[in-house]
C-alpha positions in Angstrom: 15.4 5.5 -18.9 15.7 8.1 -16.2 16.9 11.5 -17.4 19.3 13.0 -14.9 21.0 16.4 -15.2 23.8 17.6 -12.9 24.9 21.3 -12.7 26.7 23.6 -12.8 30.2 23.0 -11.3 32.8 21.3 -13.5 36.4 22.3 -12.9 40.0 21.1 -12.8 41.8 20.4 -9.5 45.5 21.4 -9.8 47.4 19.6 -7.2 50.1 21.7 -5.6 53.7 20.5 -5.8 53.2 18.3 -8.9 50.7 20.4 -11.1 48.9 17.2 -11.8 45.4 17.8 -13.2 42.3 16.0 -12.1 38.8 16.9 -13.6 36.2 17.5 -10.9 33.6 19.7 -9.4 30.4 18.5 -7.6 28.3 18.2 -10.9 31.0 16.5 -12.9 31.9 14.1 -10.1 28.2 13.3 -9.6 27.6 12.8 -13.3 30.6 10.6 -13.8 29.4 8.1 -11.0 25.8 8.4 -12.1 26.7 7.3 -15.7 27.8 3.9 -14.2 24.0 3.1 -13.7 22.6 1.9 -17.1 19.1 3.0 -16.2 20.1 6.7 -16.4 20.6 9.1 -19.3 23.1 11.5 -17.7 23.7 15.1 -18.8 25.9 17.8 -17.4 25.0 21.4 -17.7 27.6 24.0 -17.0 30.2 26.3 -18.6 33.9 26.2 -19.5 36.3 28.5 -21.2 38.0 27.8 -24.5 41.3 26.7 -22.9 43.4 23.6 -22.0 41.5 23.0 -18.8 38.2 22.7 -20.8 39.9 20.3 -23.2 41.3 18.3 -20.2 37.7 18.0 -18.6 36.1 16.8 -21.8 38.8 14.4 -22.4 38.5 13.0 -19.0 34.9 12.0 -19.6 35.1 11.0 -23.2 34.8 7.3 -22.3 31.6 7.9 -20.1 28.0 8.0 -20.9 27.6 11.7 -20.3 25.9 14.1 -22.6 28.0 17.2 -22.7 25.9 19.1 -25.3 24.5 21.5 -22.6 27.9 22.7 -21.5 28.5 26.3 -22.6 31.7 27.3 -24.1 32.5 30.9 -23.1 35.5 32.2 -25.0 36.3 35.2 -22.8 36.3 33.3 -19.5 38.7 30.9 -17.7 37.5 27.3 -17.0 37.0 26.9 -13.2 40.1 25.5 -11.5 41.1 24.8 -8.0 44.6 24.6 -6.6 44.4 21.7 -4.2 46.7 20.8 -1.3 46.9 17.4 0.5 47.8 16.6 4.1 49.9 13.6 4.8 46.7 11.6 5.6 45.2 12.3 2.2 42.8 15.1 3.2 42.5 17.9 0.8 42.7 21.5 1.9 42.6 24.9 0.1 44.0 28.4 0.6 42.2 31.7 0.2 43.3 32.1 -3.4 42.9 28.5 -4.5 39.6 28.9 -6.4 39.1 30.6 -9.7 35.5 29.8 -10.5 33.4 32.8 -11.6 32.4 31.1 -14.8 30.3 28.6 -12.7 29.7 30.5 -9.4 28.0 33.4 -11.3 26.3 31.2 -13.9 22.7 32.3 -14.6 20.7 29.8 -16.6 19.1 31.0 -19.9 15.7 30.0 -21.4 16.9 26.9 -23.2 18.7 25.6 -20.2 15.7 26.1 -18.0 13.5 24.3 -20.6 16.0 21.4 -20.7 16.0 21.1 -16.9 12.1 21.1 -16.7 12.1 18.0 -18.9 14.6 16.0 -16.7 13.5 13.4 -14.2 16.1 14.3 -11.5 18.3 17.2 -11.1 21.4 17.5 -8.9 22.8 20.9 -7.8 25.0 22.1 -5.0 23.8 24.8 -2.7 26.6 27.3 -3.5 25.7 27.4 -7.1 24.6 30.8 -8.4 21.8 29.3 -10.3 20.4 27.5 -7.1 17.5 29.9 -6.7 16.4 29.3 -10.3 16.4 25.5 -9.7 14.2 26.0 -6.5 11.8 28.2 -8.6 11.6 25.5 -11.4 11.0 22.8 -8.8 8.0 24.7 -7.4 6.1 24.2 -10.7 7.6 20.9 -12.2 7.8 17.3 -11.2 11.4 16.5 -11.4 13.2 15.0 -8.3 15.6 17.4 -6.8 18.9 16.4 -5.1 20.9 19.1 -3.3 24.3 18.9 -1.7 24.6 21.5 1.1 28.3 20.5 1.7 29.3 21.9 5.0 26.8 24.8 5.1 25.5 25.4 8.7 22.8 28.0 8.6 20.0 25.6 9.4 17.2 28.2 9.5 18.1 29.2 5.9 18.3 25.6 4.8 14.8 24.8 6.1 13.3 27.3 3.7 14.3 24.9 0.9 13.4 21.7 2.5 9.8 21.5 1.1 11.2 21.4 -2.4 14.0 19.0 -2.0 13.7 15.3 -2.4 17.3 14.2 -1.5 18.7 16.7 1.1 22.3 16.0 1.6 25.1 17.3 3.8 28.5 16.4 5.2 28.7 16.8 8.9 29.1 15.5 12.4 26.8 13.6 14.8 25.8 16.8 16.7 23.7 18.0 13.7 21.8 14.8 13.4 18.7 15.9 15.6 18.3 19.0 13.3 17.8 16.6 10.3 15.6 14.2 12.2 13.3 17.1 13.0 13.3 18.2 9.3 12.2 14.7 8.3 9.2 14.8 10.6 8.0 18.0 8.8 9.1 17.4 5.2 8.7 14.5 2.8 12.3 14.3 1.4 15.2 12.0 2.5 17.6 13.8 4.7 21.1 12.3 4.4 24.1 13.1 6.5 27.6 11.9 5.6 29.7 11.3 8.7 33.0 10.4 6.8 34.6 7.3 8.5 31.7 7.2 11.0 29.3 6.1 8.3 26.2 7.9 7.1 22.6 8.5 8.3 19.4 9.1 6.5 16.1 10.2 8.1 12.8 9.7 6.4 9.5 10.4 8.1 11.2 10.6 11.4 12.8 7.1 11.0 16.6 6.7 11.2 18.7 4.6 8.8 22.4 4.1 9.6 25.1 2.5 7.4 28.7 2.1 8.6 31.6 3.2 6.5 33.7 0.5 4.8 37.2 -0.2 6.1 39.7 1.6 4.0 43.3 0.3 4.1 44.8 3.5 2.9 43.1 6.8 2.1 44.8 8.3 -1.0 42.6 11.3 -1.6 39.2 12.5 -0.2 38.4 14.7 -3.2 34.9 13.7 -4.6 34.2 11.2 -1.9 30.9 12.9 -1.0 29.9 13.5 -4.6 30.4 9.7 -5.5 28.4 8.8 -2.3 25.5 11.1 -3.4 25.5 9.7 -6.9 25.2 6.2 -5.6 22.7 7.1 -3.0 20.4 9.1 -5.4 20.6 6.7 -8.4 20.1 3.6 -6.3 17.1 4.9 -4.6 15.5 6.1 -7.8 15.9 2.6 -9.2 14.7 0.5 -6.3 13.3 2.9 -3.5 15.2 1.1 -0.8 17.0 3.5 1.6 19.4 1.1 3.1 20.6 -0.2 -0.4 20.9 3.3 -1.6 23.2 4.1 1.3 25.1 1.0 0.8 25.7 1.7 -2.8 26.8 5.2 -2.0 29.2 3.9 0.6 30.7 1.5 -2.0 31.3 4.3 -4.6 32.8 6.6 -1.9 35.1 3.8 -0.7 36.4 3.3 -4.2 36.9 7.0 -4.7 39.1 7.3 -1.6 41.6 4.8 -3.2 42.8 7.1 -5.9 43.5 10.8 -6.7 40.6 12.8 -8.2 36.8 12.4 -7.8 36.4 9.6 -10.4 
């Protein structure tokens, strides 16, 4: 079995207008989809408050093969939540005051959590995480595979500082940024994956380009978690069989399914 840990963002998306709740966050979405692969033991490491949002999150994944024993419960803090707005076309957007997330944004990993991560085979984290620097430091001296979602970050010079330590370097973007990641792939050993939404996805490895088209979608309900589900499929499939095209195809399948419903899983 492959031991995978995703951290640290688990939250509740609160949809404006209906106040419907959907559990989400990059780490939670990734873990939920990774748990579909029987070859993996999946753990999530993060923090929640002692409130109704925390209960909702835990209830939402109670039927999934996810170990939540490393999720902190912090009684004096509010579980991360995000007021989410949807366009008529199903795309989500947020306002300046949508996000309440200090509990995960400022999370610093303690000794026990760091030791747990060291023993994992693969770690998923997003670049914005407050503990990102700790994960990079761990990676320098440990053998786990590291998957990082840079989302829509665009400081490529800053990104490149981390490239030597990342096995799965993932970003959402547009075709104009592809040459940058092609160049990275000629200098560093990882897989550089760019999601291009309905234009498919591209991976570079050792300077070679791999392209997979997006699947046709009859109706986009909600794009929330689409990238996270793609990343879970991509990383897990590649760790199982080592085939880049197959990993991208599996990621695309999971992302397509996610587009067909509200919430990330």
